[in-house]
C-alpha positions in Angstrom: 132.7 146.4 122.3 133.6 150.0 121.3 134.6 152.5 123.9 132.5 155.7 124.4 135.0 157.8 122.4 135.2 155.5 119.4 135.2 157.6 116.2 137.3 160.4 117.6 140.9 160.8 116.4 143.6 162.4 118.5 147.0 163.7 117.3 149.3 163.6 120.3 152.4 165.8 119.9 153.1 165.8 123.6 155.8 164.0 125.5 156.9 163.2 129.1 153.9 162.8 131.3 151.0 165.3 131.5 150.1 165.3 127.8 150.7 161.5 127.4 148.6 160.9 130.5 145.7 162.8 128.9 146.0 161.0 125.6 146.3 157.6 127.3 143.0 158.3 129.1 141.4 159.2 125.7 142.8 156.0 124.2 141.4 153.9 127.1 138.0 155.5 126.4 138.1 154.4 122.8 139.6 157.3 120.8 142.2 156.6 118.2 145.4 158.2 119.4 148.3 158.8 117.1 151.5 159.7 119.0 153.6 161.9 116.8 157.3 161.6 117.7 160.6 162.8 116.5 162.8 160.3 114.6 165.7 158.8 116.4 164.8 159.3 120.1 161.0 159.9 120.2 159.4 160.8 123.5 162.1 161.6 126.0 160.8 159.1 128.5 161.5 156.1 126.2 165.0 156.3 127.7 164.2 157.3 131.3 165.5 154.1 132.9 166.4 151.8 134.3 164.2 150.0 134.8 163.2 149.0 131.3 160.6 146.6 129.8 160.9 143.7 130.3 163.8 144.4 132.7 167.4 145.7 132.9 169.0 142.2 132.6 167.1 141.2 129.4 169.2 140.5 126.3 167.4 143.3 124.5 165.6 146.0 126.3 162.6 147.9 124.9 161.4 151.2 126.3 161.6 152.4 129.9 159.0 151.4 132.5 158.2 155.1 132.8 157.2 155.3 129.1 155.0 152.3 129.4 153.1 153.9 132.3 151.6 156.6 130.1 151.4 155.4 126.5 149.1 152.4 126.3 146.7 152.2 123.5 148.5 154.5 121.0 150.0 154.3 117.6 153.5 155.8 117.0 154.2 157.9 114.0 157.7 159.3 113.4 157.8 162.6 111.5 160.6 165.3 111.3 158.6 168.3 112.4 161.5 170.6 111.6 161.2 169.8 107.9 158.5 171.7 105.9 157.4 168.4 104.3 157.0 166.8 107.8 154.9 169.9 108.8 152.8 169.4 105.8 152.1 165.8 106.7 151.0 166.8 110.2 148.7 169.5 108.7 147.2 166.8 106.4 146.6 164.6 109.4 144.9 167.5 111.3 142.3 167.7 108.5 141.3 164.2 109.5 141.5 164.7 113.3 139.3 165.9 116.1 141.9 166.7 118.7 145.5 167.8 118.9 147.5 167.8 122.2 150.8 169.5 122.6 153.1 170.6 125.3 155.7 172.8 123.5 156.8 176.1 125.0 154.4 179.0 124.5 154.5 179.9 120.8 156.9 177.0 120.0 154.7 175.5 117.3 153.9 178.8 115.5 157.2 178.7 113.6 156.2 175.3 112.1 152.7 176.5 111.2 151.2 174.1 113.7 149.8 176.6 116.2 146.1 176.8 116.8 145.4 179.8 114.6 147.1 178.1 111.7 145.4 174.8 112.2 141.9 176.0 112.8 142.0 177.6 109.4 142.2 174.1 107.9 139.9 172.4 110.4 137.4 174.6 112.2 136.3 171.6 114.3 139.7 171.0 115.8 140.0 170.8 119.6 143.5 172.0 120.4 144.9 171.5 123.9 148.1 173.1 124.9 149.8 172.0 128.2 152.5 174.1 129.7 154.0 174.8 133.1 152.4 178.2 133.6 149.9 178.8 130.8 149.8 180.9 127.7 149.6 184.2 129.6 151.2 185.9 132.6 154.7 186.8 133.8 155.9 183.2 133.9 154.4 182.1 130.6 157.8 181.7 128.8 159.3 179.5 131.6 159.6 175.8 131.4 157.6 174.0 134.0 158.4 170.6 135.7 156.3 168.8 138.2 158.8 169.1 141.1 159.0 172.9 140.6 155.2 173.1 140.4 154.6 171.2 143.6 156.9 173.7 145.3 155.5 176.9 143.7 151.9 175.7 143.9 151.9 175.1 147.7 151.8 171.3 147.8 155.3 171.0 149.3 154.4 173.5 152.0 151.8 171.1 153.4 153.7 167.8 152.8 156.3 166.4 155.2 156.9 166.3 158.9 156.3 169.4 160.9 159.9 169.9 161.8 161.4 168.4 158.7 162.0 169.5 155.1 159.1 170.4 152.8 158.5 167.3 150.7 157.3 166.5 147.3 154.7 163.8 146.7 156.3 160.5 145.6 154.5 160.5 142.3 154.5 163.4 139.7 151.0 164.3 140.8 150.9 167.8 139.3 151.6 166.2 135.9 149.1 163.4 136.4 146.3 165.7 137.6 146.9 168.1 134.7 146.6 165.1 132.3 143.2 164.2 133.9 142.0 167.8 133.8 143.1 168.0 130.2 141.2 164.8 129.3 138.1 166.1 131.0 138.4 169.4 129.2 138.9 167.8 125.8 135.8 165.6 126.2 133.7 168.6 127.2 135.0 170.4 124.1 134.2 167.4 121.9 130.6 167.6 123.2 130.5 171.3 122.2 132.1 170.4 118.9 129.3 167.8 118.2 126.6 170.3 119.1 128.0 173.4 117.2 130.5 172.1 114.7 133.1 174.4 116.3 136.4 173.4 117.9 138.2 175.5 120.5 141.5 176.1 122.2 142.3 174.7 125.7 145.0 176.4 127.8 146.1 174.0 130.5 148.8 175.0 133.0 150.4 172.7 135.6 150.6 175.6 138.1 146.8 176.3 137.7 146.0 172.6 138.3 148.3 172.4 141.3 146.7 175.4 143.0 143.2 174.2 142.1 143.8 170.8 143.6 145.0 172.1 147.0 141.3 171.5 147.8 140.5 171.8 151.5 144.0 173.2 152.3 143.4 176.1 149.9 140.0 176.8 151.5 141.5 176.5 155.0 143.8 179.4 154.0 141.2 181.4 152.2 138.8 181.1 155.2 141.4 182.2 157.8 144.2 184.0 156.1 146.6 181.6 157.8 148.8 179.3 155.7 148.4 175.7 156.7 151.5 174.0 158.2 153.0 170.6 157.6 151.5 167.9 159.8 153.3 164.8 158.6 150.7 162.1 158.2 148.1 164.0 160.3 144.9 165.6 158.8 144.4 169.4 159.3 140.7 169.1 159.9 140.1 165.6 161.4 141.6 164.0 164.6 142.6 161.2 165.0 143.4 160.7 161.4 147.0 159.7 160.8 149.6 157.0 161.0 150.3 155.5 164.4 153.1 153.2 165.5 152.0 149.7 166.7 154.0 147.0 168.5 155.6 145.9 165.2 155.1 148.7 162.6 152.7 151.4 161.5 149.0 151.5 160.4 146.6 154.2 159.4 143.8 155.1 161.8 141.2 157.3 160.1 138.5 158.2 162.5 136.0 160.3 160.4 133.2 161.1 162.8 132.3 161.1 166.5 130.5 157.7 166.5 133.7 156.1 165.1 135.7 157.8 167.9 133.4 156.4 170.5 133.8 152.9 169.1 137.5 153.3 169.0 137.6 154.3 172.6 135.5 151.3 173.5 137.8 149.0 171.6 140.9 150.6 173.1 139.4 150.3 176.6 139.6 154.0 177.3 135.9 155.0 177.3 136.8 158.0 179.4 138.4 159.7 176.4 135.0 159.6 174.6 133.4 161.3 177.6 136.1 163.9 178.0 134.7 167.3 176.9 138.0 168.1 175.2 137.5 165.2 172.8 133.7 164.6 172.3 133.4 166.5 169.1 135.8 166.5 166.1 136.2 170.3 166.4 137.2 169.7 170.1 139.7 167.0 169.1 141.3 169.3 166.5 141.8 172.0 169.1 143.3 169.5 171.6 145.1 167.5 168.9 148.5 167.1 170.7 147.0 166.0 174.0 144.8 163.4 172.4 147.3 162.1 169.9 149.9 161.5 172.5 147.5 159.3 174.5 146.4 157.4 171.4 150.0 156.9 170.4 150.8 155.1 173.6 147.7 152.9 173.3 148.4 151.9 169.7 151.8 150.4 170.7 150.1 147.8 172.9 149.1 145.6 170.0 150.6 144.4 166.7 149.5 145.9 163.4 147.6 142.7 162.4 145.7 142.7 165.7 144.7 146.3 165.4 143.6 146.0 161.8 141.5 142.9 162.5 139.8 144.5 165.5 139.3 147.9 164.0 137.8 146.5 160.8 135.5 144.3 162.8 134.0 147.4 164.5 133.7 149.5 161.3 136.5 151.9 162.3 138.4 153.0 159.2 142.0 151.8 159.2 144.5 150.3 156.8 148.0 148.9 156.4 150.8 150.9 154.9 151.7 148.8 151.9 154.7 148.8 149.6 154.1 148.2 145.9 154.7 144.5 146.2 152.0 144.3 148.8 149.7 146.6 146.8 149.6 144.3 143.8 149.3 141.2 146.0 146.3 142.7 147.9 143.2 140.6 147.3 141.0 143.6 146.6 143.5 145.0 144.1 143.6 141.6 142.4 139.9 141.2 142.4 139.5 144.6 140.7 142.0 143.6 138.0 144.3 146.6 138.4 147.3 144.8 137.0 147.1 144.0 133.3 149.2 142.1 130.8 149.4 143.5 127.3 151.0 141.9 124.2 154.1 143.8 123.0 155.7 143.2 119.6 159.2 142.7 121.2 158.8 142.0 124.9 156.0 139.6 124.7 153.6 140.1 127.6 154.2 143.4 129.5 152.6 144.6 132.7 150.4 147.6 132.9 148.1 149.3 135.4 144.4 149.3 134.5 142.3 152.4 134.2 140.1 152.7 137.3 136.9 153.6 135.3 134.3 150.8 135.3 131.6 151.3 132.6 128.5 149.1 132.6 127.8 149.4 128.8 131.1 150.3 127.2 133.9 148.6 129.2 137.4 149.6 128.5 139.3 147.2 126.1 143.1 146.9 126.5 144.3 145.7 123.2 147.4 147.8 122.5 150.6 147.9 124.5 152.7 151.1 124.3 154.1 151.3 120.8 157.7 150.9 119.5 159.1 154.1 118.1 157.6 154.6 114.6 155.8 151.3 114.8 152.7 152.5 112.9 154.2 155.1 110.6 153.5 153.3 107.4 150.0 152.1 108.5 148.9 155.6 109.5 150.1 157.3 106.4 148.5 154.7 104.2 145.2 154.5 106.0 144.5 158.2 106.8 146.4 160.0 104.1 146.2 157.4 101.3 149.9 157.5 100.6 151.2 154.5 98.7 154.3 152.4 99.6 156.5 154.2 97.0 155.7 157.7 98.4 156.3 156.5 102.0 159.6 154.9 100.9 160.7 158.3 99.4 159.7 160.1 102.6 161.8 157.6 104.6 164.8 157.9 102.3 164.6 161.7 102.7 164.4 161.3 106.5 161.0 163.0 106.7 159.5 160.0 108.4 161.0 157.0 110.2 
């Protein structure tokens, strides 16, 4: 069954993570995505290993696991963008495309005649999405932007980490991932506008903008008070008790979200007097008296094992959870039931693992039929099918190193 974006064609000139994450989302939703890469090395992340697919000890490795995380469902086309004939091929493809995604430095594609103003002149319906660290305008526009920097500059690291420890980045390049998701949303909205009006448009996506926008309640905590939130480790700035607690043999998450849950927890923990204490009856009271309450709960939680607590808390409808490593995540029965680990056929590595898209459609379910491509795997097929070039012309382009 076709995905909801079947019939749309995307030229993906981006590399690393934010742009490829956006185009992988569009591919999952049914769009045809053509990944345009430079001959020789292609997307930088193809070599970002170990680990590689299938693994480091294999007789012949393919691309890195990192690359495989963001390039499912795409076709790979190798073109020398620095050559005028290569630029002409991309412009020809633009005439047959709905979307172009790129993450070059501001103004970087203008010298190739592949900027938005140049391309909209040949395809007025084109949706053109530029992804940069700081956007197309402003005093930082010319700077390169990387996720680690953006997490720091955008405030995320100021609220992540132990109170007395270093500011910490999140363990996943979340500014990149979130920018990819915002970009995919913006592109789909622009495609709706395109269908209604026949007009394309330009989308300016910046990692810093996304990082600030996704500070969510922490941003509003600051804007409401004028006080910058501080690092709280695993604790929540607005809810108590809502953090990791040590048990007799490890750690679990206790996430008490309302006053009724707190009463049930106190009953289970055999400390009903805490629920009756005026300092703790309401969440706002518990936030104000955080240190006093948390110290008492910390002592209580060490009286039982993690397994005992999890069984008893779940039985009473008190939100809680284990702290899993990745092996435990993919062995979890709920994760397995939801089919979050996939196996895709790869032309060199056989079956390769992938992580499923979390979207569940009732009418247009996502079909996973294409592993991340080998570099240039679809060059001939794309040039023949879309541009109508015959084998002799493609052979000439290859001999002249225009395509690979």
